[in-house]
SELUM-906452 format. One record per residue (C-alpha): residue number from 1; residue in three letters; chain; x, y, z. Coordinates in nm, 4 decimals, always signed. Each point is the difference from the previous one (the first is absolute). Layout:
N
<r num="NUM" residu="ALA" chaine="A" xx="X" yy="Y" zz="Z"/>
...
//
This chain:
175
<r num="1" residu="MET" chaine="A" xx="+20.0461" yy="+28.9905" zz="+4.8156"/>
<r num="2" residu="LEU" chaine="A" xx="-0.0086" yy="+0.3437" zz="+0.1618"/>
<r num="3" residu="GLN" chaine="A" xx="+0.3631" yy="+0.0563" zz="-0.0931"/>
<r num="4" residu="LYS" chaine="A" xx="-0.0677" yy="-0.0931" zz="-0.3653"/>
<r num="5" residu="MET" chaine="A" xx="-0.2996" yy="+0.2308" zz="-0.0067"/>
<r num="6" residu="LEU" chaine="A" xx="+0.1961" yy="+0.2957" zz="+0.1355"/>
<r num="7" residu="LEU" chaine="A" xx="+0.3156" yy="-0.0526" zz="-0.2059"/>
<r num="8" residu="ASN" chaine="A" xx="-0.1644" yy="-0.0526" zz="-0.3376"/>
<r num="9" residu="SER" chaine="A" xx="-0.3659" yy="+0.0948" zz="+0.0200"/>
<r num="10" residu="ARG" chaine="A" xx="-0.0575" yy="-0.0123" zz="-0.3773"/>
<r num="11" residu="CYS" chaine="A" xx="+0.1242" yy="-0.3558" zz="-0.0255"/>
<r num="12" residu="TRP" chaine="A" xx="-0.2043" yy="-0.1006" zz="+0.3058"/>
<r num="13" residu="LEU" chaine="A" xx="-0.3110" yy="+0.1664" zz="-0.1413"/>
<r num="14" residu="SER" chaine="A" xx="+0.0408" yy="-0.1643" zz="-0.3414"/>
<r num="15" residu="HIS" chaine="A" xx="+0.0118" yy="-0.3394" zz="+0.1720"/>
<r num="16" residu="MET" chaine="A" xx="-0.3003" yy="+0.0751" zz="+0.2217"/>
<r num="17" residu="MET" chaine="A" xx="-0.2282" yy="+0.1284" zz="-0.2771"/>
<r num="18" residu="LEU" chaine="A" xx="-0.2185" yy="-0.2326" zz="-0.2019"/>
<r num="19" residu="ASN" chaine="A" xx="-0.0835" yy="+0.0270" zz="-0.3678"/>
<r num="20" residu="SER" chaine="A" xx="-0.2803" yy="+0.2576" zz="-0.0174"/>
<r num="21" residu="THR" chaine="A" xx="-0.1966" yy="-0.1877" zz="-0.2669"/>
<r num="22" residu="THR" chaine="A" xx="+0.0348" yy="-0.3641" zz="+0.1099"/>
<r num="23" residu="GLY" chaine="A" xx="+0.0430" yy="+0.0421" zz="+0.3756"/>
<r num="24" residu="LEU" chaine="A" xx="+0.2833" yy="-0.2540" zz="-0.0180"/>
<r num="25" residu="ASP" chaine="A" xx="+0.3796" yy="+0.0264" zz="+0.0101"/>
<r num="26" residu="PRO" chaine="A" xx="+0.1679" yy="+0.2494" zz="-0.2310"/>
<r num="27" residu="GLU" chaine="A" xx="+0.2147" yy="-0.1412" zz="-0.2793"/>
<r num="28" residu="GLY" chaine="A" xx="+0.3242" yy="-0.1447" zz="+0.1365"/>
<r num="29" residu="ILE" chaine="A" xx="-0.0876" yy="+0.0368" zz="+0.3688"/>
<r num="30" residu="ARG" chaine="A" xx="-0.1245" yy="-0.2804" zz="+0.2248"/>
<r num="31" residu="LEU" chaine="A" xx="-0.0661" yy="+0.0968" zz="+0.3618"/>
<r num="32" residu="ARG" chaine="A" xx="-0.1727" yy="-0.2387" zz="+0.2425"/>
<r num="33" residu="ALA" chaine="A" xx="-0.0923" yy="+0.0034" zz="+0.3687"/>
<r num="34" residu="ALA" chaine="A" xx="+0.2445" yy="-0.1654" zz="+0.2392"/>
<r num="35" residu="SER" chaine="A" xx="-0.1097" yy="-0.3466" zz="+0.1100"/>
<r num="36" residu="GLY" chaine="A" xx="+0.0323" yy="-0.2105" zz="+0.3119"/>
<r num="37" residu="LEU" chaine="A" xx="-0.0201" yy="+0.0923" zz="+0.3652"/>
<r num="38" residu="HIS" chaine="A" xx="+0.3164" yy="+0.2088" zz="-0.0203"/>
<r num="39" residu="ALA" chaine="A" xx="-0.1862" yy="+0.2381" zz="-0.2321"/>
<r num="40" residu="ALA" chaine="A" xx="-0.2118" yy="+0.1126" zz="+0.2940"/>
<r num="41" residu="ASP" chaine="A" xx="+0.2755" yy="+0.0537" zz="+0.2519"/>
<r num="42" residu="VAL" chaine="A" xx="+0.1058" yy="+0.3580" zz="-0.0747"/>
<r num="43" residu="ILE" chaine="A" xx="-0.1379" yy="+0.2488" zz="-0.2525"/>
<r num="44" residu="MET" chaine="A" xx="+0.2053" yy="+0.2914" zz="-0.1336"/>
<r num="45" residu="GLY" chaine="A" xx="+0.2908" yy="-0.1034" zz="+0.2219"/>
<r num="46" residu="THR" chaine="A" xx="-0.1521" yy="+0.0929" zz="+0.3359"/>
<r num="47" residu="TYR" chaine="A" xx="-0.3772" yy="-0.0523" zz="+0.0247"/>
<r num="48" residu="SER" chaine="A" xx="-0.0991" yy="-0.3416" zz="+0.1355"/>
<r num="49" residu="LEU" chaine="A" xx="-0.3579" yy="-0.0945" zz="-0.0813"/>
<r num="50" residu="TRP" chaine="A" xx="-0.0237" yy="-0.3797" zz="+0.0282"/>
<r num="51" residu="GLY" chaine="A" xx="+0.3451" yy="-0.0910" zz="+0.1388"/>
<r num="52" residu="THR" chaine="A" xx="-0.1157" yy="-0.0042" zz="+0.3624"/>
<r num="53" residu="LEU" chaine="A" xx="-0.3037" yy="-0.2136" zz="-0.0837"/>
<r num="54" residu="VAL" chaine="A" xx="+0.2147" yy="-0.2495" zz="-0.1921"/>
<r num="55" residu="ARG" chaine="A" xx="+0.2483" yy="-0.0220" zz="+0.2909"/>
<r num="56" residu="ASN" chaine="A" xx="-0.2858" yy="-0.0489" zz="+0.2493"/>
<r num="57" residu="LEU" chaine="A" xx="-0.1486" yy="-0.2768" zz="-0.2151"/>
<r num="58" residu="ALA" chaine="A" xx="+0.3436" yy="-0.1666" zz="-0.0089"/>
<r num="59" residu="ASP" chaine="A" xx="+0.0144" yy="+0.0204" zz="+0.3797"/>
<r num="60" residu="LEU" chaine="A" xx="-0.3363" yy="-0.1815" zz="+0.0098"/>
<r num="61" residu="GLY" chaine="A" xx="+0.1429" yy="-0.2833" zz="-0.2120"/>
<r num="62" residu="TYR" chaine="A" xx="-0.1050" yy="+0.1007" zz="-0.3509"/>
<r num="63" residu="ASP" chaine="A" xx="+0.2499" yy="-0.0368" zz="-0.2832"/>
<r num="64" residu="GLU" chaine="A" xx="+0.0079" yy="+0.0776" zz="-0.3726"/>
<r num="65" residu="SER" chaine="A" xx="-0.1965" yy="-0.3147" zz="-0.0791"/>
<r num="66" residu="MET" chaine="A" xx="-0.2895" yy="+0.1390" zz="+0.2065"/>
<r num="67" residu="VAL" chaine="A" xx="+0.0172" yy="+0.3731" zz="-0.0749"/>
<r num="68" residu="GLN" chaine="A" xx="+0.0244" yy="+0.1606" zz="-0.3410"/>
<r num="69" residu="MET" chaine="A" xx="+0.0095" yy="+0.3556" zz="-0.1238"/>
<r num="70" residu="ALA" chaine="A" xx="-0.1995" yy="+0.0834" zz="-0.3131"/>
<r num="71" residu="SER" chaine="A" xx="+0.1511" yy="+0.3299" zz="-0.1078"/>
<r num="72" residu="TYR" chaine="A" xx="-0.1321" yy="+0.1568" zz="-0.3190"/>
<r num="73" residu="ASP" chaine="A" xx="+0.0838" yy="+0.2852" zz="-0.2354"/>
<r num="74" residu="TRP" chaine="A" xx="-0.2173" yy="+0.2843" zz="+0.1308"/>
<r num="75" residu="ARG" chaine="A" xx="+0.0463" yy="+0.1967" zz="-0.3220"/>
<r num="76" residu="VAL" chaine="A" xx="-0.1871" yy="-0.2519" zz="-0.2175"/>
<r num="77" residu="GLN" chaine="A" xx="-0.3782" yy="-0.0358" zz="-0.0423"/>
<r num="78" residu="PHE" chaine="A" xx="-0.1319" yy="-0.3113" zz="+0.1686"/>
<r num="79" residu="ASP" chaine="A" xx="-0.1050" yy="-0.1737" zz="-0.3233"/>
<r num="80" residu="LEU" chaine="A" xx="+0.3407" yy="+0.0703" zz="-0.1529"/>
<r num="81" residu="LEU" chaine="A" xx="+0.1719" yy="-0.1638" zz="+0.2993"/>
<r num="82" residu="GLU" chaine="A" xx="-0.1444" yy="-0.3302" zz="-0.1191"/>
<r num="83" residu="TYR" chaine="A" xx="+0.0679" yy="+0.0718" zz="-0.3683"/>
<r num="84" residu="ARG" chaine="A" xx="+0.3629" yy="+0.1062" zz="+0.0543"/>
<r num="85" residu="ASP" chaine="A" xx="+0.1133" yy="-0.2135" zz="+0.2953"/>
<r num="86" residu="HIS" chaine="A" xx="-0.2709" yy="-0.2671" zz="+0.0492"/>
<r num="87" residu="TYR" chaine="A" xx="-0.0221" yy="+0.1547" zz="+0.3476"/>
<r num="88" residu="PHE" chaine="A" xx="-0.3404" yy="-0.1359" zz="+0.1011"/>
<r num="89" residu="ALA" chaine="A" xx="+0.0718" yy="-0.3490" zz="-0.1333"/>
<r num="90" residu="ARG" chaine="A" xx="+0.3215" yy="-0.0017" zz="+0.2050"/>
<r num="91" residu="LEU" chaine="A" xx="-0.1807" yy="+0.1333" zz="+0.3074"/>
<r num="92" residu="LYS" chaine="A" xx="-0.2651" yy="-0.2703" zz="-0.0344"/>
<r num="93" residu="SER" chaine="A" xx="+0.2714" yy="-0.2632" zz="-0.0302"/>
<r num="94" residu="SER" chaine="A" xx="+0.1796" yy="+0.1390" zz="+0.3075"/>
<r num="95" residu="ILE" chaine="A" xx="-0.3160" yy="-0.0114" zz="+0.2097"/>
<r num="96" residu="GLU" chaine="A" xx="-0.0770" yy="-0.3534" zz="-0.1195"/>
<r num="97" residu="ASN" chaine="A" xx="+0.3556" yy="-0.1093" zz="+0.0808"/>
<r num="98" residu="LEU" chaine="A" xx="-0.0103" yy="+0.1559" zz="+0.3475"/>
<r num="99" residu="TYR" chaine="A" xx="-0.3278" yy="-0.1819" zz="+0.0579"/>
<r num="100" residu="LEU" chaine="A" xx="+0.1506" yy="-0.3339" zz="-0.1081"/>
<r num="101" residu="TRP" chaine="A" xx="+0.3404" yy="+0.0448" zz="+0.1698"/>
<r num="102" residu="ASN" chaine="A" xx="-0.1733" yy="+0.0748" zz="+0.3284"/>
<r num="103" residu="ARG" chaine="A" xx="-0.2143" yy="-0.3160" zz="-0.0157"/>
<r num="104" residu="GLY" chaine="A" xx="-0.3282" yy="+0.1680" zz="-0.0832"/>
<r num="105" residu="GLU" chaine="A" xx="+0.0305" yy="+0.2890" zz="+0.2451"/>
<r num="106" residu="LYS" chaine="A" xx="-0.1872" yy="+0.2934" zz="-0.1440"/>
<r num="107" residu="VAL" chaine="A" xx="+0.2088" yy="+0.2951" zz="-0.1096"/>
<r num="108" residu="VAL" chaine="A" xx="-0.0220" yy="+0.3389" zz="+0.1709"/>
<r num="109" residu="VAL" chaine="A" xx="+0.0531" yy="+0.3021" zz="-0.2239"/>
<r num="110" residu="LEU" chaine="A" xx="+0.1127" yy="+0.3326" zz="+0.1410"/>
<r num="111" residu="ALA" chaine="A" xx="-0.0297" yy="+0.2781" zz="-0.2568"/>
<r num="112" residu="HIS" chaine="A" xx="+0.1259" yy="+0.3540" zz="+0.0484"/>
<r num="113" residu="SER" chaine="A" xx="-0.1299" yy="+0.3150" zz="-0.1676"/>
<r num="114" residu="MET" chaine="A" xx="-0.0392" yy="-0.0471" zz="-0.3770"/>
<r num="115" residu="GLY" chaine="A" xx="+0.0936" yy="-0.3668" zz="+0.0433"/>
<r num="116" residu="ALA" chaine="A" xx="-0.3484" yy="-0.0499" zz="+0.1444"/>
<r num="117" residu="ASN" chaine="A" xx="-0.1490" yy="+0.1249" zz="-0.3265"/>
<r num="118" residu="VAL" chaine="A" xx="+0.2337" yy="-0.2300" zz="-0.1921"/>
<r num="119" residu="PHE" chaine="A" xx="-0.1188" yy="-0.2923" zz="+0.2142"/>
<r num="120" residu="LEU" chaine="A" xx="-0.3666" yy="+0.0870" zz="-0.0570"/>
<r num="121" residu="TYR" chaine="A" xx="+0.0706" yy="+0.0117" zz="-0.3739"/>
<r num="122" residu="PHE" chaine="A" xx="+0.1753" yy="-0.3374" zz="+0.0364"/>
<r num="123" residu="LEU" chaine="A" xx="-0.3092" yy="-0.1514" zz="+0.1635"/>
<r num="124" residu="GLN" chaine="A" xx="-0.2125" yy="+0.1230" zz="-0.2913"/>
<r num="125" residu="TRP" chaine="A" xx="+0.2591" yy="-0.1349" zz="-0.2430"/>
<r num="126" residu="VAL" chaine="A" xx="-0.0088" yy="-0.3431" zz="+0.1686"/>
<r num="127" residu="HIS" chaine="A" xx="-0.3786" yy="-0.0159" zz="-0.0344"/>
<r num="128" residu="SER" chaine="A" xx="+0.0076" yy="+0.1109" zz="-0.3627"/>
<r num="129" residu="SER" chaine="A" xx="+0.2773" yy="-0.2523" zz="-0.0730"/>
<r num="130" residu="ALA" chaine="A" xx="-0.2062" yy="-0.2712" zz="+0.1657"/>
<r num="131" residu="ALA" chaine="A" xx="-0.2917" yy="+0.0884" zz="-0.2242"/>
<r num="132" residu="THR" chaine="A" xx="+0.2179" yy="-0.0662" zz="-0.3048"/>
<r num="133" residu="GLY" chaine="A" xx="+0.1233" yy="-0.3335" zz="+0.1322"/>
<r num="134" residu="GLU" chaine="A" xx="+0.3407" yy="+0.1088" zz="+0.1323"/>
<r num="135" residu="GLN" chaine="A" xx="-0.0572" yy="-0.1035" zz="+0.3591"/>
<r num="136" residu="CYS" chaine="A" xx="+0.1976" yy="-0.1465" zz="+0.2862"/>
<r num="137" residu="PRO" chaine="A" xx="+0.0546" yy="-0.3683" zz="-0.0789"/>
<r num="138" residu="PHE" chaine="A" xx="-0.1267" yy="-0.1149" zz="+0.3411"/>
<r num="139" residu="LEU" chaine="A" xx="-0.2906" yy="+0.2406" zz="+0.0621"/>
<r num="140" residu="SER" chaine="A" xx="-0.3261" yy="+0.0821" zz="-0.1699"/>
<r num="141" residu="PRO" chaine="A" xx="-0.0376" yy="+0.3620" zz="-0.1224"/>
<r num="142" residu="ALA" chaine="A" xx="-0.2302" yy="+0.0924" zz="+0.2899"/>
<r num="143" residu="GLU" chaine="A" xx="+0.2466" yy="-0.1308" zz="+0.2581"/>
<r num="144" residu="GLN" chaine="A" xx="+0.3220" yy="+0.1525" zz="-0.1326"/>
<r num="145" residu="ALA" chaine="A" xx="+0.0367" yy="+0.3263" zz="+0.1903"/>
<r num="146" residu="SER" chaine="A" xx="-0.1967" yy="-0.0981" zz="+0.3095"/>
<r num="147" residu="ASN" chaine="A" xx="+0.1811" yy="-0.3321" zz="+0.0553"/>
<r num="148" residu="LEU" chaine="A" xx="+0.3519" yy="+0.1250" zz="-0.0640"/>
<r num="149" residu="ALA" chaine="A" xx="-0.0176" yy="+0.3187" zz="+0.2035"/>
<r num="150" residu="ALA" chaine="A" xx="-0.1013" yy="-0.0111" zz="+0.3644"/>
<r num="151" residu="ALA" chaine="A" xx="+0.0060" yy="+0.3760" zz="+0.0279"/>
<r num="152" residu="TRP" chaine="A" xx="+0.1395" yy="+0.3101" zz="-0.1527"/>
<r num="153" residu="ASN" chaine="A" xx="+0.0509" yy="+0.3371" zz="+0.1556"/>
<r num="154" residu="ARG" chaine="A" xx="+0.0659" yy="+0.3413" zz="-0.1394"/>
<r num="155" residu="THR" chaine="A" xx="+0.2427" yy="+0.2241" zz="+0.1852"/>
<r num="156" residu="GLU" chaine="A" xx="+0.0004" yy="+0.3690" zz="-0.0772"/>
<r num="157" residu="GLU" chaine="A" xx="+0.2898" yy="+0.2370" zz="+0.0150"/>
<r num="158" residu="ARG" chaine="A" xx="-0.0132" yy="+0.2722" zz="+0.2619"/>
<r num="159" residu="PRO" chaine="A" xx="+0.1632" yy="+0.3424" zz="-0.0441"/>
<r num="160" residu="LEU" chaine="A" xx="+0.3100" yy="-0.1182" zz="+0.1900"/>
<r num="161" residu="GLY" chaine="A" xx="+0.0020" yy="-0.3601" zz="-0.1217"/>
<r num="162" residu="VAL" chaine="A" xx="-0.1912" yy="-0.3180" zz="+0.0785"/>
<r num="163" residu="ASP" chaine="A" xx="-0.2392" yy="+0.0148" zz="+0.2939"/>
<r num="164" residu="PRO" chaine="A" xx="+0.1887" yy="-0.1986" zz="+0.2633"/>
<r num="165" residu="ARG" chaine="A" xx="-0.3292" yy="-0.1465" zz="+0.1294"/>
<r num="166" residu="ALA" chaine="A" xx="-0.0580" yy="-0.1785" zz="-0.3331"/>
<r num="167" residu="LEU" chaine="A" xx="+0.3121" yy="-0.2168" zz="-0.0032"/>
<r num="168" residu="PRO" chaine="A" xx="+0.0140" yy="-0.1839" zz="+0.3392"/>
<r num="169" residu="PRO" chaine="A" xx="-0.3317" yy="-0.1814" zz="-0.0592"/>
<r num="170" residu="ALA" chaine="A" xx="+0.1380" yy="-0.1250" zz="-0.3318"/>
<r num="171" residu="CYS" chaine="A" xx="+0.3011" yy="-0.1496" zz="+0.1787"/>
<r num="172" residu="ASP" chaine="A" xx="-0.2078" yy="-0.1478" zz="+0.2799"/>
<r num="173" residu="GLY" chaine="A" xx="-0.2504" yy="-0.1731" zz="-0.2293"/>
<r num="174" residu="TRP" chaine="A" xx="-0.3052" yy="+0.2091" zz="+0.0835"/>
<r num="175" residu="TRP" chaine="A" xx="-0.1155" yy="-0.0105" zz="-0.3614"/>
//
């Protein structure tokens, strides 16, 4: 991505910008966040944010059926993420599936930086969806978030990257 940005900055910028009136994709351009665990390995070609954590979880016996990455388009307003991509409905489904696939083990959510705000918005969205009758098929509205998620933690970025003290407890199961 860095190479594309440097070689043709106008093209890169036109793909990164959103429509100024709708807040959605410009006409003829569809750009989405990378998905899957590989999306977190290396950013901008050299900066590893989650790659080490994912490798450490694999060393502890976790695989892709137990760990999922919920990347999102940071350019888009939270409510438009659901409108455009059904992001929160998909996230809810992913959490429910992790819960079921792991035989009722509660899900642990680790959110970084603005992702923590996205997750808080998601929790509000789940409760408002439950109020309108769109709830988890196997849980009552009051039980949805508390029964599916055992814990969630917010990691913050430090000036030189992720605080190294925040990640080992996540791998060791401290929260």
